C-alpha positions as CSV (number, residue, x, y, z in Angstrom):
1,M,72.9,16.7,-35.6
2,P,72.6,19.3,-38.4
3,K,71.7,18.3,-41.9
4,V,74.7,18.2,-44.3
5,H,74.2,19.6,-47.9
6,K,76.3,18.7,-50.9
7,R,76.7,21.7,-53.2
8,K,78.6,22.7,-56.3
9,A,80.7,25.8,-56.1
10,N,80.0,28.6,-58.4
11,K,82.5,31.2,-59.7
12,N,82.3,33.5,-56.7
13,G,80.4,31.5,-54.1
14,P,81.1,31.4,-50.3
15,A,83.0,28.2,-50.5
16,V,85.3,29.6,-53.2
17,R,85.8,32.8,-51.2
18,A,86.6,30.7,-48.1
19,G,89.2,28.7,-50.0
20,V,87.4,25.4,-49.5
21,C,87.2,24.5,-53.1
22,K,87.6,25.8,-56.7
23,P,84.6,26.8,-58.9
24,G,82.8,23.7,-60.3
25,E,83.9,21.4,-57.5
26,H,81.6,19.9,-54.9
27,Y,81.7,20.9,-51.3
28,F,79.6,20.3,-48.1
29,T,77.8,22.7,-45.8
30,W,76.1,22.4,-42.5
31,S,75.1,24.8,-39.7
32,F,73.8,24.6,-36.2
33,Y,70.8,26.5,-34.9
34,R,71.7,30.2,-34.9
35,G,75.3,29.4,-35.9
36,A,77.5,30.2,-38.8
37,T,77.5,28.0,-41.9
38,M,80.4,25.5,-42.0
39,Y,82.1,24.5,-45.3
40,S,84.2,21.5,-46.1
41,S,85.6,19.9,-49.3
42,V,85.0,16.4,-47.7
43,Y,82.0,15.1,-45.9
44,P,82.3,16.1,-42.2
45,A,83.1,13.6,-39.5
46,R,80.7,12.9,-36.7
47,H,82.6,14.9,-34.2
48,Q,82.2,17.9,-36.4
49,L,78.4,17.5,-36.4
50,T,77.8,18.0,-32.7
51,R,78.0,20.9,-30.3
52,S,78.4,18.6,-27.3
53,P,82.0,18.6,-26.1
54,F,81.5,15.1,-24.6
55,L,80.1,13.6,-27.8
56,S,82.7,15.3,-29.9
57,A,85.5,13.8,-27.8
58,V,84.1,10.3,-27.8
59,Y,83.2,10.3,-31.5
60,L,86.7,11.4,-32.4
61,A,88.3,8.7,-30.1
62,E,86.0,6.0,-31.6
63,D,86.7,7.0,-35.2
64,D,90.5,7.2,-34.6
65,L,90.5,3.8,-33.0
66,A,88.3,2.3,-35.8
67,E,90.7,3.5,-38.4
68,T,93.7,1.9,-36.6
69,V,91.7,-1.4,-36.0
70,A,91.0,-1.5,-39.8
71,K,94.7,-1.0,-40.6
72,F,95.6,-3.7,-38.0
73,R,93.1,-6.2,-39.5
74,E,94.6,-5.7,-43.0
75,G,98.2,-6.1,-41.6
76,K,99.1,-2.4,-42.4
77,C,100.1,-1.7,-38.8
78,E,101.6,-3.7,-35.9
79,A,100.1,-4.6,-32.5
80,D,102.2,-1.9,-30.7
81,E,100.5,0.8,-32.8
82,L,97.1,-0.8,-32.0
83,A,98.0,-0.8,-28.3
84,E,98.9,2.8,-28.5
85,A,95.6,3.7,-30.2
86,L,93.7,1.7,-27.5
87,D,95.5,3.6,-24.8
88,S,94.8,6.9,-26.6
89,A,91.1,6.1,-26.8
90,R,91.0,5.0,-23.2
91,S,92.6,8.3,-22.2
92,A,90.1,10.3,-24.3
93,I,87.2,8.4,-22.7
94,Q,88.6,9.0,-19.2
95,E,89.0,12.8,-19.9
96,A,85.4,12.9,-21.2
97,S,84.2,11.2,-18.1
98,E,86.1,13.6,-15.9
99,A,84.6,16.6,-17.7
100,A,81.1,15.0,-17.3
101,E,81.7,14.6,-13.6
102,E,82.8,18.3,-13.3
103,A,79.6,19.3,-15.2
104,L,77.5,17.0,-12.8
105,D,79.1,18.7,-9.8
106,A,78.3,22.1,-11.1
107,I,74.6,21.1,-11.8
108,M,74.2,19.5,-8.4
109,E,75.2,22.8,-6.7
110,H,72.1,24.4,-8.3
111,F,69.8,21.4,-8.4
112,P,70.6,19.2,-5.4
113,T,67.6,16.9,-6.0
114,G,68.8,16.3,-9.6
115,N,67.1,16.7,-13.0
116,P,67.0,14.8,-16.3
117,T,70.4,16.3,-17.2
118,T,72.0,14.7,-14.1
119,E,70.6,11.3,-15.1
120,L,72.0,11.7,-18.6
121,I,75.4,12.6,-17.2
122,D,75.3,9.7,-14.8
123,E,74.5,7.3,-17.7
124,R,77.4,8.7,-19.7
125,M,79.9,8.4,-16.9
126,S,78.8,4.8,-16.3
127,A,79.2,4.0,-20.0
128,C,82.6,5.6,-20.0
129,D,83.7,3.5,-17.0
130,T,82.5,0.3,-18.7
131,L,84.1,1.2,-22.0
132,G,87.4,2.2,-20.3
133,E,87.6,-1.2,-18.6
134,G,87.1,-2.9,-22.0
135,L,89.7,-0.7,-23.7
136,E,92.2,-1.5,-21.0
137,E,91.6,-5.2,-21.3
138,Q,92.1,-5.0,-25.1
139,H,95.2,-2.9,-24.6
140,E,96.8,-5.6,-22.6
141,V,95.9,-8.2,-25.2
142,A,97.3,-6.1,-28.0
143,E,100.6,-5.7,-26.0
144,Q,100.9,-9.4,-25.7
145,F,99.9,-10.1,-29.3
146,T,103.3,-9.5,-31.0
147,E,105.2,-11.5,-28.4
148,A,102.8,-14.5,-28.5
149,T,102.8,-14.6,-32.3
150,Q,106.6,-14.4,-32.6
151,E,106.9,-17.2,-30.0
152,A,104.4,-19.4,-31.8
153,E,106.2,-18.8,-35.2
154,A,109.6,-19.7,-33.7
155,E,108.2,-22.9,-32.2
156,A,106.6,-23.9,-35.5
157,L,109.8,-23.3,-37.4
158,E,112.1,-25.0,-35.0
159,G,114.1,-27.7,-36.7
160,L,112.4,-27.3,-40.1
161,E,114.1,-26.6,-43.4
162,G,113.1,-26.3,-47.1
163,E,109.6,-27.0,-48.1
164,A,108.5,-28.0,-44.6
165,K,109.7,-24.6,-43.4
166,A,107.8,-22.8,-46.1
167,K,104.6,-24.7,-45.2
168,A,105.1,-23.9,-41.5
169,L,105.6,-20.2,-42.3
170,K,102.4,-20.2,-44.4
171,A,100.5,-21.9,-41.6
172,A,101.9,-19.5,-39.0
173,G,100.9,-16.5,-41.2
174,E,97.4,-17.8,-41.5
175,A,97.2,-18.3,-37.8
176,T,98.5,-14.8,-37.2
177,A,95.9,-13.4,-39.6
178,E,93.2,-15.3,-37.7
179,L,94.4,-13.9,-34.4
180,R,94.5,-10.4,-35.9
181,D,91.0,-10.8,-37.1
182,Q,89.8,-12.1,-33.7
183,L,91.5,-9.2,-31.8
184,A,90.0,-6.6,-34.2
185,S,86.6,-8.2,-33.8
186,D,86.9,-8.1,-30.0
187,I,87.8,-4.4,-30.1
188,E,85.0,-3.6,-32.6
189,G,82.6,-5.5,-30.2
190,L,83.1,-2.9,-27.4
191,E,80.0,-0.8,-26.8
192,W,80.2,2.8,-27.8
193,E,76.6,3.7,-26.9
194,W,76.0,7.2,-25.7
195,A,72.7,8.8,-24.5
C-alpha cells in the first residue's frame, strides 16, 4: 500500500486546482509506483490504497458491512437492513472469487505446473468460500432476528398492564439489545484474512 501524506493546501497548489479543497485546508495525497498522485479531502479508504481488483472489492465489501453492523449494534438500523448488507457482502465476495478463478484459469494456460501466483489465488478462493458460507449463515440469522424478537416481546407482554407491562417492555428491550450485540459480535468474528 502506498504511504498517505497529510498536507496543507497553499493558494494555487495542485489540490486547490483539482478542486479537492480550498487554500489553507488539509488534504491527503498518495501515489502508486509510476502512477499519478491522488488527492482527497478525507483520509482514503483501504480499497483506494490498493491496485489489486480482488483486494479492492473485498475491502470495500468488508468496510460497508462493518458500517452497517455498527449501526445495527447501536439500534440505528433494523435486522432486514443488516440482512441486505450481509447478502451484498456475500455477493461481492462471490464475484471476487469468480474473478480470481478466471485469473487462475488464464495463468494455468501458460504455467500448467503452477507458480506462486496460482497458490495465492487458490488461497484467496478458499478464503472466499469459507467467508461466503459464514456470511450466508449470518444472513439467515439476521432474517430470523426481527421475527424472533417480536414474538418474544409479544409473549412477555401477554396479559400484562400498567407497571408490570412497563417492566416487561424494559426487560424485552434489554434482551433485544443483548441479541443485537451477540449477532453483531458473531458477524465481526468472521475471518476476513487475505493473502
